[in-house]
C-alpha positions as CSV (number, residue, x, y, z in Angstrom):
1,M,149.8,90.0,190.9
2,S,146.4,88.8,192.0
3,I,144.5,85.8,190.5
4,A,141.9,88.2,189.0
5,T,144.7,90.1,187.3
6,K,146.3,87.0,185.9
7,K,143.0,85.7,184.6
8,S,142.3,89.1,183.0
9,R,145.8,89.2,181.4
10,I,145.4,85.6,180.1
11,S,142.0,86.3,178.6
12,Q,143.4,89.3,176.7
13,E,146.3,87.5,175.2
14,P,146.1,86.6,171.6
15,H,145.0,83.0,170.9
16,E,147.9,81.3,169.2
17,A,146.9,77.7,169.3
18,V,144.0,75.5,168.3
19,V,142.9,72.5,170.4
20,N,140.3,70.2,169.0
21,L,138.6,67.7,171.2
22,R,136.1,64.9,170.6
23,V,133.9,64.2,173.6
24,P,130.7,62.3,174.2
25,L,127.5,64.4,173.8
26,A,126.7,64.0,177.4
27,V,130.1,65.4,178.4
28,R,129.6,68.3,176.0
29,D,126.2,69.0,177.5
30,L,127.6,68.8,181.0
31,I,130.3,71.4,180.1
32,D,127.8,73.6,178.4
33,N,125.4,73.6,181.4
34,A,128.2,74.4,183.8
35,A,129.5,77.2,181.5
36,T,126.0,78.7,181.2
37,M,125.6,78.7,184.9
38,L,128.8,80.8,185.2
39,G,127.8,83.0,182.3
40,K,130.8,81.8,180.3
41,T,131.2,80.4,176.8
42,R,132.1,76.7,176.5
43,T,135.6,77.8,175.3
44,A,136.2,80.1,178.2
45,F,135.0,77.6,180.7
46,M,137.1,74.7,179.2
47,I,140.2,77.0,179.1
48,E,139.8,78.1,182.7
49,S,139.0,74.7,184.0
50,S,141.9,73.1,182.1
51,R,144.3,75.7,183.3
52,K,143.3,75.3,187.0
53,E,143.7,71.5,186.7
54,A,147.1,71.9,185.0
55,I,148.4,74.2,187.8
56,D,147.1,71.7,190.5
57,V,148.8,68.8,188.8
58,M,152.1,70.7,188.6
59,L,151.9,71.8,192.2
60,D,151.0,68.2,193.3
61,Q,154.3,67.1,191.8
62,R,156.1,69.0,194.4
63,L,155.4,66.6,197.3
64,F,158.3,64.5,198.6
65,T,159.1,62.5,201.6
66,L,162.2,62.5,203.9
67,D,163.3,60.4,206.9
68,G,164.2,62.2,210.1
69,K,167.9,62.8,209.2
70,Q,167.0,64.1,205.7
71,F,164.4,66.4,207.0
72,D,166.8,67.9,209.6
73,A,169.3,68.5,206.7
74,F,166.6,70.0,204.5
75,A,165.3,72.3,207.3
76,K,168.8,73.5,208.0
77,A,169.4,74.2,204.3
78,L,166.1,76.2,204.3
79,D,167.1,78.2,207.3
80,E,170.4,79.3,205.8
81,T,170.7,82.2,203.4
82,P,171.7,80.9,200.0
83,A,174.8,82.2,198.4
84,S,174.0,84.6,195.5
85,N,174.8,83.1,192.1
86,A,173.6,83.6,188.5
87,K,171.4,80.4,188.4
88,L,169.6,81.4,191.6
89,R,169.0,85.0,190.3
90,R,167.7,83.7,187.0
91,L,165.4,81.2,188.7
92,M,164.0,83.8,191.2
93,S,163.3,86.2,188.3
94,S,161.6,83.7,186.0
95,Q,157.8,83.3,185.9
96,S,156.1,80.1,187.0
97,P,155.0,77.9,184.0
98,W,151.3,78.9,184.6
99,E,152.1,82.6,184.5
100,K,153.5,82.5,181.0
């Protein structure tokens, strides 16, 4: 599914939650100006911007460091075909958190 399709699907979903924010007027004006430049409403701009940032934060949490021995073991494990099991099948068929 392309990013455009995901955005379209998300924008068509029913709105089930309310989020209220208090921001300084200067911040609101900045957001409004940016939204206007893109031809969007404040709400659409804030939802899209927040969603993008949330995805970036979640993806950034996937960084880890390994020493040489650990890296070799990790690379070997990646190269091997995993044994099929129920947990792996469930994981591979589930949606990413930002696709829900």
